[in-house]
C-alpha positions in Angstrom: 0.0 0.0 0.2 1.3 3.5 -0.9 1.4 6.1 1.5 -0.6 9.3 0.3 -0.9 13.0 1.5 -4.8 14.0 1.3 -5.9 16.1 -1.4 -9.2 17.7 -2.4 -8.2 17.3 -5.8 -7.3 14.4 -8.2 -3.5 15.1 -9.3 -4.8 14.0 -12.8 -7.4 16.5 -12.9 -4.8 19.0 -11.6 -2.2 18.4 -14.1 -4.7 18.7 -17.1 -6.3 21.8 -15.8 -2.7 23.3 -15.5 -1.9 22.1 -19.0 -5.3 23.8 -20.3 -4.3 26.6 -18.5 -0.9 27.2 -19.8 -2.5 26.5 -23.5 -5.0 29.3 -22.9 -2.0 31.7 -22.0 -0.4 31.4 -25.1 2.3 28.8 -24.4 4.1 27.4 -27.5 4.9 24.2 -25.4 4.0 23.4 -21.7 4.9 20.8 -19.5 3.0 20.1 -15.8 4.3 18.6 -13.1 2.1 17.8 -10.0 4.1 16.4 -7.3 3.4 15.2 -3.8 6.0 14.2 -1.5 6.5 12.7 1.8 9.8 12.8 4.2 10.7 11.4 7.1 14.2 11.5 9.6 14.5 9.7 12.9 17.6 10.4 14.7 18.5 8.5 17.9 21.5 9.3 20.0 22.6 6.7 22.8 19.4 5.7 24.6 17.4 8.6 23.7 15.3 9.8 20.6 16.8 13.1 19.4 14.3 14.0 16.7 11.8 12.8 14.5 10.8 14.8 11.6 8.1 14.2 8.9 6.9 16.7 6.2 4.5 16.4 3.4 4.5 18.8 0.2 2.1 19.1 -2.8 2.1 21.5 -5.6 1.9 22.0 -9.3 4.9 23.2 -11.5 4.4 24.8 -15.1 7.1 25.3 -17.3 6.4 26.5 -20.7 8.1 27.9 -23.8 7.0 31.5 -25.4 8.8 33.5 -28.1 11.7 31.0 -27.7 12.4 31.3 -24.1 11.7 29.5 -20.9 9.1 30.6 -18.2 8.3 29.0 -14.9 6.0 29.2 -12.1 4.5 27.0 -9.3 1.6 27.1 -6.9 0.1 24.8 -4.1 -3.2 26.2 -4.6 -5.2 24.5 -7.2 -7.4 27.2 -7.5 -4.7 29.5 -9.0 -3.8 27.3 -11.8 -4.8 30.2 -14.5 -2.8 32.8 -12.7 0.2 30.5 -12.4 0.2 29.3 -16.0 -0.3 33.1 -17.2 2.7 34.1 -14.9 4.8 31.7 -16.7 4.3 32.9 -20.1 4.7 36.5 -19.2 8.1 35.5 -17.5 9.0 33.7 -20.8 8.0 36.5 -23.1 9.9 38.9 -21.0 13.1 36.7 -21.0 12.9 36.4 -24.7 14.6 39.7 -25.8 17.5 38.7 -23.5 18.2 35.1 -25.2 20.3 34.7 -28.3 19.2 31.9 -30.3 15.6 30.4 -29.2 15.3 27.3 -27.3 15.0 24.3 -29.3 14.0 20.8 -27.8 15.1 17.3 -29.0 12.6 15.0 -30.7 12.4 12.4 -27.8 9.3 10.6 -28.3 6.6 11.5 -25.6 5.9 9.3 -22.4 2.8 7.6 -22.1 2.9 5.1 -18.8 3.3 4.6 -15.5 6.0 3.5 -13.1 6.4 2.5 -9.1 9.9 1.7 -7.8 9.8 -1.9 -6.7 9.6 -2.2 -2.9 8.1 -4.5 -0.3 7.2 -2.8 2.8 6.5 1.0 2.0 8.3 2.9 5.2 5.3 5.1 5.8 3.5 2.1 6.7 6.1 0.6 9.2 5.2 2.0 12.7 7.5 4.6 14.5 8.1 2.6 17.3 9.4 -0.3 15.1 11.8 2.0 13.6 12.6 3.6 17.0 13.2 0.2 18.6 15.8 -0.4 15.8 17.7 2.4 16.1 18.1 2.0 19.9 19.1 -1.4 19.6 21.7 -0.1 17.3 23.1 2.5 19.7 23.0 0.0 22.6 25.0 -2.6 20.6 27.5 0.4 19.9 27.7 1.5 23.5 29.4 -1.8 24.5 32.5 -0.7 23.1 34.8 0.2 25.7 35.9 4.0 25.6 33.1 5.2 22.9 31.7 8.5 23.7 28.3 8.3 22.1 26.4 6.6 19.2 24.1 7.9 16.9 21.9 6.0 14.4 19.4 7.0 11.7 16.8 6.4 9.1 15.3 8.5 6.5 12.7 7.9 4.0 11.3 9.8 1.0 8.0 9.2 -1.2 7.5 11.1 -4.1 4.7 10.8 -6.5 4.5 12.8 -9.7 1.8 13.3 -12.7 3.6 14.7 -15.4 1.5 16.3 -18.7 2.8 18.0 -21.7 1.5 20.2 -24.6 3.1 17.5 -26.9 0.9 14.9 -25.6 3.1 13.1 -23.1 2.0 11.7 -19.9 3.4 9.8 -17.0 2.4 9.1 -13.3 5.3 7.7 -11.4 5.9 6.9 -7.7 9.4 6.6 -6.2 10.0 5.0 -2.9 13.7 5.7 -1.1 15.0 4.7 2.2 18.2 4.9 4.1 19.8 4.1 7.4 23.3 4.4 9.0 25.1 4.4 12.3 28.3 6.5 13.6 30.3 6.3 16.8 32.1 9.2 18.1 35.3 8.7 20.3 36.6 11.6 22.4 40.2 12.0 23.9 44.1 12.2 23.3 43.1 15.5 22.0 41.4 13.7 19.2 37.7 13.5 18.0 37.3 10.4 15.8 34.2 9.0 14.0 33.5 5.7 12.4 30.6 5.1 10.5 28.6 2.1 9.1 27.7 1.2 6.2 28.7 4.9 4.9 29.2 8.2 6.3 26.6 11.1 6.0 23.5 9.0 7.6 24.4 5.8 5.7 23.4 4.0 3.0 20.3 4.8 0.6 18.4 3.0 -1.7 15.0 2.9 -3.8 13.3 0.3 -2.0 11.3 -0.5 1.2 12.0 -0.9 4.7 13.3 -4.2 4.1 16.4 -2.7 2.7 17.1 -0.9 6.2 16.5 -4.0 7.9 19.1 -5.7 5.6 21.7 -3.3 6.8 21.8 -5.1 10.2 22.7 -2.0 11.9 23.0 -3.5 15.6 25.3 -6.4 14.2 27.7 -3.8 12.9 27.6 -0.9 15.6 30.0 -2.9 18.0 32.8 -3.2 15.4 32.4 0.5 14.0 32.8 2.0 17.7 35.4 0.0 18.6 37.4 1.2 15.6 36.7 4.5 16.7 37.9 4.3 19.8 41.1 2.8 18.2 41.7 5.8 15.8 42.5 8.0 19.0 45.5 6.5 19.7 46.2 5.3 15.8 49.4 7.1 14.1 48.5 9.9 11.7 49.1 8.5 8.1 52.4 9.6 6.8 52.5 12.0 3.8 54.2 10.2 0.8 53.2 9.1 -2.9 52.2 5.5 -2.7 49.8 2.8 -4.1 46.4 3.6 -3.0 43.4 1.5 -2.5 40.1 3.0 -2.3 37.3 1.1 -1.1 33.8 1.2 -2.8 31.9 3.7 -1.0 34.7 6.3 -1.3 35.5 5.7 -5.0 31.8 6.3 -5.4 32.1 9.7 -3.8 35.3 10.3 -6.3 33.1 9.4 -9.3 30.6 11.8 -8.2 32.9 14.7 -7.7 35.3 14.3 -10.6 33.1 12.5 -13.1 29.6 12.9 -12.7 29.5 16.9 -12.0 32.1 17.9 -14.9 30.3 15.8 -17.5 26.8 17.9 -16.8 26.3 19.4 -20.1 24.7 22.5 -18.8 28.0 23.1 -16.6 30.2 22.4 -19.8 28.1 24.9 -21.9 28.3 27.5 -19.3 24.4 27.5 -18.8 24.9 26.3 -15.3 27.5 29.0 -13.8 26.4 28.6 -10.1 28.7 29.1 -7.1 29.9 25.4 -7.7 31.4 26.4 -10.9 31.8 24.9 -14.3 33.7 21.9 -15.9 37.3 21.5 -17.3 35.5 19.4 -19.9 34.4 20.7 -23.4 32.0 19.4 -26.0 35.0 18.9 -28.4 36.6 16.5 -26.0 34.2 13.7 -26.5 35.9 11.0 -28.3 39.2 12.4 -27.7 40.0 13.0 -23.9 41.9 10.4 -22.1 39.7 10.7 -18.9 41.4 7.6 -17.4 43.2 4.3 -18.0 41.6 1.7 -20.1 40.1 0.0 -17.2 38.0 2.9 -16.6 34.3 2.9 -17.8 31.7 4.8 -16.4 27.8 4.8 -17.6 24.9 6.7 -16.4 21.9 4.2 -15.9 18.7 5.3 -14.3 17.5 1.7 -14.6 20.0 0.2 -12.0 17.9 -1.7 -9.7 17.4 -0.5 -6.1 19.6 2.4 -6.6 18.7 5.8 -5.3 19.3 7.4 -8.8 16.7 4.9 -10.5 13.3 6.3 -12.1 10.8 5.6 -14.7 10.9 9.1 -16.3 13.1 12.3 -15.7 11.0 15.6 -15.2 11.1 16.3 -18.5 9.3 13.0 -19.4 12.3 11.2 -20.9 12.3 7.4 -20.3 15.2 5.9 -18.2 17.6 4.3 -19.8 21.9 3.9 -20.0 24.3 6.1 -21.6 28.1 5.9 -21.9 30.1 8.4 -20.2 33.6 7.4 -20.3 34.5 4.1 -22.0 37.7 2.1 -22.0 39.3 5.5 -20.3 38.1 8.1 -23.1 35.4 10.4 -22.7 32.1 9.5 -24.8 29.5 11.3 -23.5 27.5 13.7 -21.5 24.6 14.2 -18.8 22.0 15.7 -21.1 18.4 17.6 -21.1 16.0 17.9 -24.0 17.7 21.7 -24.7 21.0 20.9 -24.2 21.1 17.4 -26.4 19.2 19.4 -29.0 22.4 21.8 -29.3 24.3 18.7 -30.3 21.8 17.3 -32.6 21.1 14.4 -30.3 18.4 13.4 -27.7 18.4 13.6 -24.1 19.3 10.7 -22.0 17.1 11.7 -19.2 19.0 13.6 -16.5 16.9 16.6 -16.2 15.2 16.6 -12.7 14.0 19.2 -10.1 13.8 18.7 -6.3 10.4 19.9 -5.7 7.3 20.9 -7.7 8.4 24.7 -7.2 11.8 24.2 -8.9 12.8 23.9 -12.8 14.6 20.7 -13.8 18.6 20.9 -14.0 20.8 18.2 -15.4 21.1 15.8 -12.6 23.1 12.7 -12.1 21.0 9.5 -11.8 23.2 6.4 -11.3 26.8 7.2 -12.8 28.6 3.9 -12.2 31.9 2.8 -12.6 31.9 -0.6 -14.0 33.9 -3.6 -11.8 37.1 -5.1 -13.2 38.4 -8.3 -12.7 41.0 -8.1 -9.8 38.5 -10.2 -7.5 37.5 -9.0 -3.9 39.0 -6.4 -1.5 41.0 -9.0 -0.1 42.4 -10.4 -3.4 43.4 -6.6 -4.1 45.5 -6.4 -0.8 46.9 -9.7 -1.4 48.4 -8.3 -4.9 49.6 -5.1 -3.3 53.2 -5.4 -1.9 53.3 -1.7 -0.3 50.6 1.1 -0.2 47.5 2.0 1.8 43.7 1.3 1.9 41.4 4.5 2.6 37.8 3.9 3.7 34.7 5.7 4.1 34.7 9.5 3.4 35.0 12.3 5.9 35.5 15.5 3.9 35.8 16.7 0.2 37.0 19.6 -1.4 37.4 20.1 -5.2 37.9 23.3 -7.1 35.2 24.8 -9.5 36.4 23.3 -12.6 36.7 19.9 -11.0 40.1 19.4 -11.8 42.3 19.5 -8.2 40.6 17.6 -5.2 41.4 16.4 -2.1 39.3 14.0 0.0 39.6 13.1 3.8 38.4 9.5 5.0 37.7 7.9 8.3 40.1 5.3 8.5 43.5 4.1 6.4 45.1 0.8 6.8 49.0 0.0 6.1 49.3 -2.8 3.2 52.8 -4.7 3.3 53.4 -7.7 1.5 49.8 -8.4 0.7 48.6 -7.9 4.2 46.6 -5.4 5.9 48.8 -3.7 8.7 48.2 -1.0 11.2 45.4 1.4 11.5 46.1 5.2 10.9 43.8 8.1 11.4 43.1 11.6 9.7 44.1 10.5 6.3 43.7 12.3 3.0 44.6 11.8 -0.6 44.7 14.4 -3.5 45.5 14.7 -7.1 44.0 15.8 -10.3 41.1 14.4 -11.8 42.0 12.7 -15.3 45.8 11.9 -13.6 44.4 10.2 -10.9 41.9 8.2 -13.4 44.6 7.7 -15.6 46.6 5.9 -12.8 43.9 3.7 -12.4 45.8 0.3 -12.4 43.3 -2.5 -10.9 39.5 -2.6 -10.3 37.8 -5.4 -8.2 35.0 -7.3 -8.7 33.3 -6.4 -5.3 30.8 -3.6 -7.0 28.4 -2.0 -5.3 25.8 1.0 -5.5 26.0 3.8 -2.8 23.0 6.2 -2.5 24.0 10.0 -2.2 21.2 11.7 -0.7 22.6 15.2 -0.5 24.0 16.3 -4.3 23.5 20.2 -4.6 23.4 22.3 -7.5 21.9 25.2 -8.7 20.9 28.8 -7.3 18.7 28.6 -5.8 20.3 25.3 -4.6 18.3 22.1 -5.4 19.1 18.8 -3.6 18.8 15.8 -5.6 19.2 12.0 -4.4 21.6 10.1 -6.8 23.9 6.8 -6.6 26.8 5.6 -7.8 28.4 1.9 -8.4 32.0 1.3 -7.5 34.2 -1.6 -6.8 37.6 -1.2 -4.7 40.3 0.4 -7.0 43.7 0.6 -7.1 45.7 3.6 -8.1 49.5 4.2 -8.6 51.8 7.2 -7.2 49.0 9.1 -5.2 49.7 11.7 -2.6 48.5 10.4 0.5 49.0 12.0 4.3 47.0 13.1 7.1 44.8 16.1 7.1 46.1 19.9 7.3 
């Protein structure tokens, strides 16, 4: 059963009325998104509930083309559709003299269908007490670690229901259900604060799925180990600064894909159409088919159909069906993340990566599941056994990358020495740094331990929009990487 927000008007009726209003207002093209969203976050610290946040939102966004320019307006009042549509058209007409060439859209076939992300138990149908009991069991298990200061556990859930209509005859009805959960133990002492998270930092792991995905994380079963390592990090030495062979475990390599491949291959950034405070990109349109982005081992695809991944959907917010698109193939840049407008500029069709974070925001090019394909180097243990001298870094702690996505530095929660094919001592406060194409060019092995990691907090645009995306990655090995402790 899908949870719903009570409404006094059917979403489809609302969408049809909004589309008719846009046509009456004189739009040359119009698309309407009626969106209802539920969101929930639960935070537990030690033996108490720190917070339960629940929110719901419903509204309609109307985007139009008039005189070759975009206009957008939104409302949460179903009686104000005519005025909202007229405002969108007025904005487009006022913007037209400021444009150069008129906006053209690609010839993507218009959608017609329904889609619901597969899930078992809808998280919004699960009793609050059951969720809190799971989190309290998690923190209780973590507090068994001698010397731990405190333990936190969290769950998050979202449900977005979208009805789309366009003046080209396109339509879809879509429901996306997303969940996540995680824990972190914090240790204090020795002039240090150390955190160890599981299964990932920044509130854990996230999927398109149901409550069963949170249960599968087995947070209580992993709490003691994570918290014990947080305590051990207090007295671990700092990671020595040097150039070395670096093993990057799956979740950290997924974030590396996000920051140094996903964002710089967004075509609106490349074309200068999205010049936000976060910057643009070092990539150019002319680089496609020529730029060596990484070693021949590196193949990265954008795939909105990946089962269970956080960036999976049936249709993007322009009505383009989900699909798969090459970004980097055998180390060569082969594609970009595109919208209907940006793809048309290249004489192509959109690969379905235009999304908005709510009904009152315009669609931007956003990552879906941009994933590094696995290699044949085996498991993490196999990669370690095949490394004579190096270091393994695990779980992101911080990230920094310049406004063109070239120079970067990442901090991780923990590092482990590798000597003669075996893991050795534990290090604290590790970082590694590099330049995007040099780093990916230094990739000399990729494991088969591929996993998709959800990123629920990808920011872009002004005003800021937050997208939920994902990245699949194995453990990777890179030669001659600068590592060390945080400054």
